C-alpha positions as CSV (number, residue, x, y, z in Angstrom):
1,M,-5.2,-7.7,-11.6
2,Q,-7.2,-8.4,-14.7
3,R,-9.3,-11.6,-14.1
4,T,-10.3,-12.2,-17.8
5,I,-6.6,-12.2,-18.9
6,I,-5.6,-14.4,-15.9
7,L,-8.4,-16.9,-16.7
8,K,-7.0,-17.4,-20.2
9,E,-3.5,-18.0,-18.8
10,L,-4.6,-20.8,-16.4
11,E,-3.5,-24.3,-17.1
12,F,-5.5,-27.3,-15.9
13,R,-4.6,-31.0,-15.5
14,A,-7.1,-33.7,-14.7
15,V,-5.6,-36.4,-12.6
16,R,-7.1,-39.6,-11.0
17,S,-8.2,-38.7,-7.4
18,S,-6.8,-40.7,-4.5
19,G,-8.9,-42.5,-1.9
20,P,-11.7,-45.0,-1.9
21,G,-14.1,-45.5,-4.7
22,G,-13.2,-48.7,-6.4
23,Q,-13.5,-49.0,-10.2
24,H,-15.1,-45.6,-10.6
25,A,-12.3,-43.8,-8.8
26,N,-9.7,-45.7,-10.8
27,K,-11.0,-44.9,-14.2
28,V,-12.3,-41.3,-13.8
29,A,-9.9,-38.3,-13.6
30,T,-11.8,-36.0,-11.3
31,K,-9.0,-34.3,-9.4
32,V,-8.0,-31.0,-10.9
33,E,-4.6,-29.4,-10.8
34,L,-4.5,-25.7,-11.6
35,L,-1.2,-24.1,-12.7
36,F,-0.7,-20.4,-12.8
37,N,2.6,-18.9,-13.9
38,I,3.0,-15.6,-12.1
39,N,6.2,-14.6,-14.0
40,N,4.6,-14.9,-17.5
41,S,1.2,-13.4,-16.6
42,A,0.0,-10.5,-18.6
43,G,-2.9,-9.9,-16.2
44,L,-0.6,-8.8,-13.4
45,S,1.5,-5.6,-13.1
46,D,5.1,-5.9,-12.2
47,L,4.4,-4.6,-8.7
48,E,1.7,-7.2,-8.2
49,K,4.0,-9.9,-9.5
50,L,6.7,-8.9,-6.9
51,R,4.2,-8.8,-4.1
52,L,2.8,-12.2,-5.0
53,K,6.3,-13.7,-5.2
54,E,7.1,-12.3,-1.8
55,Q,3.8,-13.4,-0.2
56,L,3.5,-16.8,-1.8
57,Q,7.2,-17.8,-1.9
58,H,6.5,-21.1,0.0
59,R,3.8,-22.1,-2.5
60,L,5.6,-21.3,-5.7
61,T,7.9,-23.6,-7.7
62,K,11.4,-22.4,-8.8
63,E,9.9,-21.2,-12.1
64,G,7.3,-19.1,-10.3
65,V,4.3,-21.4,-10.9
66,L,1.5,-21.5,-8.4
67,S,0.0,-25.0,-8.2
68,L,-3.4,-25.7,-6.6
69,Q,-5.2,-29.0,-6.4
70,S,-8.9,-29.8,-5.8
71,S,-10.4,-33.2,-5.3
72,T,-13.3,-32.3,-3.0
73,T,-16.1,-33.3,-5.2
74,R,-16.7,-36.3,-7.6
75,S,-17.2,-33.9,-10.5
76,Q,-14.2,-32.6,-12.5
77,H,-16.1,-29.5,-13.5
78,K,-16.9,-28.6,-9.8
79,N,-13.4,-29.3,-8.8
80,K,-12.2,-26.9,-11.5
81,E,-14.5,-24.2,-10.3
82,L,-13.4,-24.7,-6.7
83,A,-9.7,-24.5,-7.7
84,I,-10.4,-21.2,-9.6
85,K,-12.3,-19.8,-6.5
86,R,-9.3,-20.7,-4.3
87,L,-6.9,-19.0,-6.7
88,W,-9.0,-15.8,-6.6
89,N,-9.0,-15.9,-2.7
90,I,-5.2,-16.5,-2.6
91,L,-4.5,-13.7,-5.1
92,E,-6.8,-11.2,-3.4
93,S,-5.5,-11.9,0.1
94,S,-1.9,-11.7,-1.1
95,L,-2.4,-8.4,-2.9
96,K,-4.3,-6.8,-0.1
97,P,-2.0,-4.1,1.5
98,V,-1.1,-4.7,5.1
99,A,-2.4,-2.1,7.4
100,K,0.4,-0.5,9.4
101,R,0.2,-0.8,13.2
102,K,-0.4,2.4,15.1
103,A,1.9,2.8,18.1
104,T,-0.1,3.2,21.3
105,K,0.9,3.9,24.9
106,P,-0.7,2.2,27.9
107,S,-3.2,4.3,29.7
108,K,-2.4,5.9,33.1
109,N,-4.9,3.6,34.8
110,A,-3.3,0.5,33.2
111,I,0.1,1.6,34.4
112,L,-1.2,2.1,37.9
113,K,-2.9,-1.3,38.0
114,R,0.3,-3.0,36.8
115,L,2.4,-1.3,39.5
116,D,-0.2,-2.1,42.2
117,A,-0.1,-5.7,41.2
118,K,3.7,-5.7,41.3
119,K,3.6,-4.3,44.8
120,K,1.1,-6.9,46.0
121,M,3.2,-9.7,44.5
122,A,6.4,-8.3,46.1
123,L,4.6,-8.1,49.5
124,K,3.3,-11.7,49.2
125,K,6.8,-13.0,48.4
126,H,8.3,-10.9,51.3
127,L,5.8,-12.5,53.8
128,R,6.9,-16.0,52.7
129,K,10.4,-15.4,54.1
130,P,11.1,-16.5,57.6
131,P,11.5,-13.6,60.1
132,K,15.1,-12.4,60.9
133,P,16.3,-13.2,64.4
134,D,16.7,-10.4,66.9
135,Y,20.3,-10.5,68.2
């Protein structure tokens, strides 16, 4: 992943933010939409593109565009920086290799504890039954 190349490929749109704010909110476009086309990116290898498509399939459009929005602050510039930060976090976490789980067996002590608990529960249930008549 080459950040400098990816930064040049990012597309930004400034949109009017929703919510309260009156005249100021209605005339200033502070919300930022960040668009990143994974398919056409030169900053990603083919393997990275495949991994991102697999990991982010629910966040991508049909064309393979990742769309992020930020309207946290009242400044367009800060929202742009926040959107870029979120993009880096998403890309890094998606490209991180998943550690394979090591198969383990329960210890002898754990097995004995489980069996002992089962015996106690069985005895408790057995004692709940009414006694059998002696004919």
